[in-house]
C-alpha positions in Angstrom: -10.3 2.7 49.9 -9.3 1.1 53.2 -5.8 1.3 54.6 -5.5 -2.4 55.4 -3.5 -4.3 52.8 -3.3 -8.0 51.9 0.3 -9.1 51.1 0.7 -12.5 49.4 3.4 -14.7 48.0 5.7 -13.8 50.9 8.9 -15.8 51.3 8.4 -18.1 54.3 11.4 -16.6 56.1 9.9 -13.1 56.1 9.2 -11.7 59.6 6.8 -9.1 60.8 9.7 -6.7 61.3 11.0 -7.3 57.7 7.5 -6.5 56.4 7.1 -3.4 58.5 10.5 -2.0 57.4 9.7 -2.6 53.8 6.3 -1.0 53.9 7.5 1.9 56.0 9.2 3.1 52.8 5.7 4.1 51.7 4.5 5.8 54.9 3.5 5.1 58.5 2.8 1.4 59.3 0.1 0.9 62.0 0.3 -2.9 62.2 1.8 -6.0 60.5 0.5 -9.5 60.9 2.0 -12.4 59.0 -0.3 -15.4 59.2 1.3 -18.5 60.8 0.2 -22.1 60.5 -1.2 -23.1 63.9 0.2 -26.6 63.7 3.7 -26.1 62.3 4.4 -22.5 63.5 5.6 -21.6 60.0 4.5 -18.7 57.9 1.6 -19.5 55.5 3.1 -17.1 53.0 0.7 -14.2 53.4 -0.1 -11.4 55.8 -1.7 -8.0 56.4 -0.2 -4.6 56.7 -2.2 -1.6 58.0 -1.0 1.8 56.8 -1.5 5.1 58.5 -3.8 6.5 55.8 -5.6 5.6 52.6 -3.0 7.6 50.5 -0.1 5.7 52.1 -1.9 2.4 51.4 -2.4 3.3 47.8 1.3 4.3 47.5 2.3 1.0 49.0 0.1 -0.9 46.5 1.6 0.9 43.6 5.2 0.5 44.9 5.1 -3.1 46.2 2.6 -5.0 44.0 4.8 -7.4 42.0 7.9 -6.2 43.9 10.4 -9.0 44.1 11.3 -10.0 47.7 13.9 -12.8 48.0 13.0 -13.9 44.4 9.2 -13.9 44.9 6.9 -11.3 43.3 4.6 -9.9 46.0 0.9 -9.6 45.6 -0.3 -6.4 47.3 -3.9 -5.2 47.2 -6.7 -3.9 49.5 -7.7 -6.4 52.1 -11.2 -7.6 51.9 -13.3 -8.0 55.0 -13.3 -11.4 56.5 -16.5 -13.3 55.6 -18.3 -15.0 58.4 -18.2 -18.8 58.3 -20.9 -21.1 59.3 -20.6 -24.1 61.6 -18.4 -26.9 60.3 -19.9 -30.1 59.1 -20.1 -32.9 61.6 -19.8 -30.7 64.7 -22.6 -30.0 67.1 -23.1 -26.6 68.4 -23.7 -26.4 72.1 
């Protein structure tokens, strides 16, 4: 198991600090990154938390999957590696 977690269904008002404080209850948090929309600057409602160890990551999944944060049940699971994307249609590659 990897120690990087996907956290979905976040309230849009959640900050990186809020998420770090929440997940610190399960162990050491190495990094937090809430994904922001590049056009509006608003949260996209999901992010990633990296825990200090695999055991802490598993504890966080068990504790916070379906945990209710501001009325929304969180989705917490192991993050999958980002898949490479090909070139977009209609754009030339230089």
